[in-house]
Structures are given as structure tokens and as C-alpha cells.
PASEBA-1860 file (N, C-alpha, C; in nm, 3 decimals):
! residues 130
1> MMEENNVA> -0.653/-1.490/0.972/-0.594/-1.498/0.840/-0.530/-1.363/0.805 ~ -0.410/-1.369/0.747/-0.337/-1.247/0.713/-0.405/-1.177/0.595 ~ -0.406/-1.043/0.602/-0.462/-0.966/0.493/-0.374/-0.981/0.370 ~ -0.434/-0.962/0.254/-0.357/-0.965/0.130/-0.264/-0.844/0.127 ~ -0.142/-0.865/0.078/-0.047/-0.754/0.068/-0.099/-0.654/-0.033 ~ -0.110/-0.529/0.009/-0.160/-0.426/-0.080/-0.056/-0.320/-0.107 ~ 0.069/-0.345/-0.064/0.177/-0.250/-0.085/0.294/-0.324/-0.149 ~ 0.343/-0.269/-0.260/0.464/-0.320/-0.324/0.577/-0.221/-0.298
9> LLFVSHVE> 0.699/-0.271/-0.301/0.817/-0.187/-0.281/0.894/-0.179/-0.412 ~ 0.942/-0.058/-0.444/1.022/-0.037/-0.564/1.152/0.031/-0.524 ~ 1.265/-0.034/-0.556/1.397/0.019/-0.523/1.460/0.080/-0.647 ~ 1.497/0.208/-0.637/1.556/0.281/-0.749/1.699/0.319/-0.710 ~ 1.794/0.279/-0.793/1.935/0.306/-0.765/2.006/0.348/-0.893 ~ 2.119/0.412/-0.876/2.204/0.449/-0.989/2.276/0.328/-1.049 ~ 2.279/0.219/-0.974/2.349/0.099/-1.018/2.250/-0.017/-1.017 ~ 2.235/-0.082/-1.132/2.139/-0.192/-1.143/2.165/-0.301/-1.040
17> ALAEGARE> 2.292/-0.336/-1.020/2.325/-0.443/-0.926/2.286/-0.407/-0.783 ~ 2.296/-0.279/-0.748/2.257/-0.235/-0.613/2.106/-0.248/-0.593 ~ 2.029/-0.202/-0.689/1.882/-0.212/-0.680/1.838/-0.358/-0.677 ~ 1.898/-0.439/-0.764/1.862/-0.581/-0.770/1.907/-0.653/-0.643 ~ 2.023/-0.614/-0.589/2.071/-0.674/-0.465/1.979/-0.644/-0.348 ~ 1.929/-0.520/-0.342/1.833/-0.484/-0.237/1.708/-0.568/-0.250 ~ 1.659/-0.582/-0.373/1.540/-0.663/-0.397/1.563/-0.808/-0.355 ~ 1.675/-0.863/-0.397/1.706/-1.003/-0.366/1.718/-1.027/-0.215
25> LLQQANPD> 1.789/-0.938/-0.147/1.807/-0.951/-0.002/1.674/-0.942/0.071 ~ 1.595/-0.841/0.039/1.472/-0.817/0.113/1.361/-0.915/0.077 ~ 1.367/-0.973/-0.043/1.268/-1.073/-0.080/1.280/-1.194/0.012 ~ 1.401/-1.217/0.065/1.422/-1.328/0.159/1.343/-1.308/0.288 ~ 1.324/-1.181/0.327/1.251/-1.152/0.451/1.103/-1.188/0.439 ~ 1.047/-1.170/0.318/0.908/-1.209/0.295/0.885/-1.226/0.145 ~ 0.888/-1.349/0.097/0.870/-1.374/-0.046/0.731/-1.339/-0.099 ~ 0.636/-1.312/-0.009/0.499/-1.282/-0.053/0.476/-1.134/-0.083
33> VGIYSCGG> 0.572/-1.048/-0.047/0.559/-0.905/-0.075/0.620/-0.877/-0.212 ~ 0.550/-0.798/-0.293/0.602/-0.761/-0.424/0.716/-0.662/-0.410 ~ 0.834/-0.702/-0.452/0.951/-0.615/-0.446/1.009/-0.605/-0.586 ~ 1.030/-0.482/-0.632/1.076/-0.456/-0.767/1.199/-0.367/-0.762 ~ 1.282/-0.377/-0.866/1.405/-0.298/-0.867/1.425/-0.231/-1.002 ~ 1.494/-0.120/-0.997/1.525/-0.045/-1.117/1.656/0.028/-1.093 ~ 1.754/0.006/-1.179/1.880/0.075/-1.160/1.957/0.093/-1.289 ~ 2.039/0.195/-1.290/2.124/0.221/-1.404/2.049/0.280/-1.522
41> LEDGEIGT> 2.127/0.310/-1.624/2.072/0.364/-1.748/2.052/0.252/-1.850 ~ 1.985/0.284/-1.959/1.956/0.186/-2.062/2.083/0.121/-2.117 ~ 2.193/0.197/-2.123/2.318/0.145/-2.179/2.405/0.076/-2.074 ~ 2.352/0.058/-1.953/2.426/-0.009/-1.848/2.513/0.082/-1.765 ~ 2.520/0.208/-1.801/2.600/0.303/-1.726/2.531/0.339/-1.594 ~ 2.606/0.405/-1.506/2.552/0.451/-1.378/2.461/0.571/-1.401 ~ 2.346/0.570/-1.336/2.250/0.679/-1.345/2.110/0.626/-1.321 ~ 2.013/0.714/-1.333/1.873/0.672/-1.323/1.798/0.723/-1.444
49> SIDRIEAS> 1.693/0.652/-1.479/1.617/0.681/-1.600/1.468/0.681/-1.569 ~ 1.402/0.788/-1.607/1.257/0.795/-1.590/1.191/0.679/-1.663 ~ 1.236/0.649/-1.783/1.176/0.540/-1.861/1.192/0.405/-1.791 ~ 1.308/0.381/-1.732/1.329/0.253/-1.662/1.247/0.246/-1.533 ~ 1.236/0.358/-1.463/1.153/0.360/-1.342/1.008/0.333/-1.380 ~ 0.962/0.398/-1.485/0.824/0.379/-1.530/0.800/0.235/-1.575 ~ 0.897/0.175/-1.643/0.883/0.036/-1.686/0.871/-0.057/-1.566 ~ 0.949/-0.031/-1.462/0.939/-0.112/-1.340/0.805/-0.092/-1.272
57> LNKIDSET> 0.759/0.032/-1.266/0.629/0.062/-1.207/0.518/-0.011/-1.281 ~ 0.528/-0.019/-1.413/0.425/-0.083/-1.493/0.418/-0.234/-1.472 ~ 0.518/-0.293/-1.408/0.515/-0.436/-1.374/0.427/-0.462/-1.251 ~ 0.395/-0.355/-1.178/0.318/-0.366/-1.055/0.170/-0.342/-1.087 ~ 0.084/-0.427/-1.038/-0.060/-0.412/-1.060/-0.103/-0.269/-1.029 ~ -0.183/-0.211/-1.116/-0.223/-0.070/-1.101/-0.306/-0.044/-0.976 ~ -0.364/-0.147/-0.917/-0.442/-0.131/-0.794/-0.355/-0.140/-0.668 ~ -0.230/-0.179/-0.684/-0.140/-0.195/-0.570/-0.071/-0.064/-0.538
65> DVLVFYDI> -0.068/-0.028/-0.410/0.005/0.091/-0.366/0.154/0.062/-0.375 ~ 0.233/0.167/-0.399/0.377/0.150/-0.420/0.455/0.244/-0.329 ~ 0.551/0.186/-0.256/0.645/0.265/-0.176/0.781/0.256/-0.244 ~ 0.836/0.372/-0.278/0.962/0.380/-0.351/1.076/0.415/-0.255 ~ 1.185/0.341/-0.266/1.309/0.371/-0.196/1.412/0.409/-0.301 ~ 1.505/0.496/-0.266/1.606/0.542/-0.363/1.742/0.550/-0.295 ~ 1.849/0.553/-0.377/1.981/0.560/-0.317/2.027/0.703/-0.293 ~ 2.032/0.787/-0.394/2.076/0.926/-0.377/1.995/1.019/-0.465
73> GSAKMNAE> 2.013/1.149/-0.441/1.944/1.262/-0.499/1.867/1.248/-0.628 ~ 1.937/1.230/-0.741/1.865/1.232/-0.868/1.773/1.111/-0.884 ~ 1.800/1.003/-0.813/1.707/0.890/-0.815/1.573/0.932/-0.757 ~ 1.578/1.011/-0.649/1.454/1.062/-0.590/1.385/1.157/-0.686 ~ 1.462/1.245/-0.749/1.404/1.343/-0.841/1.333/1.271/-0.957 ~ 1.397/1.169/-1.014/1.334/1.097/-1.124/1.213/1.016/-1.076 ~ 1.220/0.961/-0.956/1.105/0.890/-0.901/0.988/0.986/-0.880 ~ 1.017/1.108/-0.835/0.912/1.208/-0.818/0.848/1.245/-0.951
81> MVQEMHEE> 0.927/1.250/-1.057/0.871/1.281/-1.189/0.776/1.169/-1.234 ~ 0.816/1.045/-1.213/0.730/0.932/-1.248/0.604/0.934/-1.161 ~ 0.619/0.968/-1.035/0.504/0.980/-0.944/0.405/1.082/-0.999 ~ 0.454/1.196/-1.044/0.367/1.300/-1.101/0.301/1.254/-1.230 ~ 0.372/1.175/-1.310/0.317/1.126/-1.436/0.206/1.023/-1.413 ~ 0.204/0.966/-1.293/0.105/0.861/-1.261/0.025/0.902/-1.138 ~ -0.034/1.020/-1.143/-0.111/1.071/-1.030/-0.229/0.982/-0.994 ~ -0.276/0.901/-1.090/-0.390/0.814/-1.065/-0.352/0.696/-0.974
89> RNIVISDA> -0.222/0.674/-0.956/-0.175/0.565/-0.871/-0.135/0.617/-0.734 ~ -0.139/0.530/-0.637/-0.098/0.567/-0.501/0.049/0.529/-0.485 ~ 0.136/0.625/-0.517/0.281/0.607/-0.512/0.337/0.706/-0.411 ~ 0.417/0.656/-0.317/0.479/0.740/-0.216/0.628/0.710/-0.216 ~ 0.708/0.815/-0.195/0.854/0.800/-0.192/0.900/0.812/-0.047 ~ 0.981/0.715/-0.005/1.031/0.712/0.132/1.172/0.770/0.137 ~ 1.200/0.843/0.244/1.334/0.894/0.268/1.415/0.802/0.359 ~ 1.361/0.686/0.392/1.434/0.590/0.475/1.549/0.529/0.395
97> PMIEGGYV> 1.654/0.486/0.463/1.763/0.417/0.393/1.709/0.293/0.321 ~ 1.763/0.266/0.203/1.711/0.157/0.120/1.706/0.023/0.193 ~ 1.815/-0.017/0.255/1.819/-0.150/0.314/1.750/-0.154/0.450 ~ 1.790/-0.066/0.540/1.730/-0.069/0.674/1.581/-0.038/0.669 ~ 1.545/0.069/0.599/1.404/0.105/0.586/1.328/0.003/0.505 ~ 1.393/-0.048/0.400/1.330/-0.150/0.317/1.299/-0.276/0.394 ~ 1.388/-0.312/0.485/1.365/-0.432/0.567/1.242/-0.414/0.655 ~ 1.233/-0.300/0.721/1.115/-0.272/0.804/0.990/-0.271/0.716
105> AVITAGLG> 1.000/-0.210/0.598/0.885/-0.199/0.508/0.836/-0.335/0.461 ~ 0.927/-0.425/0.427/0.883/-0.556/0.378/0.814/-0.636/0.489 ~ 0.861/-0.620/0.612/0.794/-0.689/0.724/0.656/-0.629/0.747 ~ 0.647/-0.496/0.751/0.520/-0.428/0.775/0.420/-0.454/0.662 ~ 0.468/-0.445/0.538/0.379/-0.472/0.423/0.328/-0.615/0.427 ~ 0.414/-0.706/0.469/0.374/-0.847/0.477/0.266/-0.873/0.580 ~ 0.252/-0.782/0.674/0.146/-0.794/0.775/0.015/-0.732/0.729 ~ 0.013/-0.678/0.606/-0.110/-0.621/0.552/-0.131/-0.475/0.586
113> ASLEEVKR> -0.026/-0.405/0.629/-0.038/-0.264/0.666/-0.067/-0.177/0.544 ~ -0.123/-0.060/0.569/-0.150/0.037/0.462/-0.020/0.100/0.415 ~ -0.026/0.167/0.302/0.091/0.236/0.248/0.145/0.338/0.348 ~ 0.056/0.413/0.411/0.098/0.514/0.508/0.168/0.450/0.627 ~ 0.115/0.337/0.673/0.177/0.266/0.786/0.314/0.210/0.749 ~ 0.324/0.155/0.629/0.451/0.099/0.584/0.556/0.208/0.574 ~ 0.518/0.323/0.515/0.612/0.436/0.502/0.654/0.485/0.640 ~ 0.560/0.504/0.728/0.591/0.553/0.863/0.686/0.459/0.935
121> DAEEGYSK> 0.654/0.331/0.931/0.740/0.235/1.001/0.879/0.229/0.940 ~ 0.887/0.238/0.807/1.018/0.236/0.741/1.102/0.355/0.783 ~ 1.040/0.471/0.792/1.114/0.593/0.824/1.143/0.606/0.973 ~ 1.058/0.550/1.057/1.079/0.561/1.202/1.142/0.437/1.263 ~ 1.121/0.323/1.201/1.155/0.199/1.267/1.285/0.133/1.227 ~ 1.356/0.188/1.130/1.482/0.123/1.093/1.584/0.143/1.205 ~ 1.684/0.061/1.206/1.785/0.064/1.312/1.848/0.202/1.324 ~ 1.840/0.258/1.441/1.897/0.391/1.465/2.019/0.376/1.556
129> GE> 2.115/0.300/1.508/2.238/0.282/1.583/2.229/0.179/1.694 ~ 2.126/0.098/1.691/2.109/-0.004/1.796/2.184/-0.129/1.758
END
């Protein structure tokens, strides 16, 4: 019997449609893995928002580990700030590409892997020009 999924994925992007598109695409790979998205600013403009990232994080059960993927620089910076604000949670930020790394992560998480294993596989196992 497969272990219960204990890792959720959170995609943070400067564009809401990009984050939601990543979630929608990768949810097809395994509908049983919790995949969440957060993108854009409150007014719909391009950017990232600590408040929006935190709101997305709060949709995830507090006992579930979270692996965060981001598109570019300030998305990572804001995700790190939210990570620091929630030190009681097991939140890790991945430097893997959102789609390629996310795909590996959703497969690995679906197999019941730990957060550390999911992060490692996402960062090492995505397509490297193959």
C-alpha cells in the first residue's frame, strides 16, 4: 500500500496564470498530491506578494511538509520571508526549474517520499538536456 502523501508543492510566480498553469499541468501527473499556486499581486499586476504566498501556505494542512518552487529572484526572496515567518512549519525552497523540477517532485511526492527526498530528486532529477 502506498504511503500517504506528506509533501505538498507550492508554486510561486510573478504571474498568476503561470503559477496556476504549473499547478494545473502537474496536477495531471498525480491528482493525489497537494499542489498549490500563488502568483501576481493583489491588484492583478505582475509581482509577488508575501501576503498572497502566506494565504496559499495557509491552505495547506499545518502538518504537511511544503516544497516551494519559484520563477525568478524576488519570488524566492518573498518565499524565504514567509518561510522565516513560519519557522514552526517544515517549508523548503527548491532551486529546480518550476516545471521540470515540479514534475519530478510530484512523482516523487506521490510515492510517499520525504521532503528532503522530493527536493533532492527535483533538483537532481529533472531533464538535463536529455
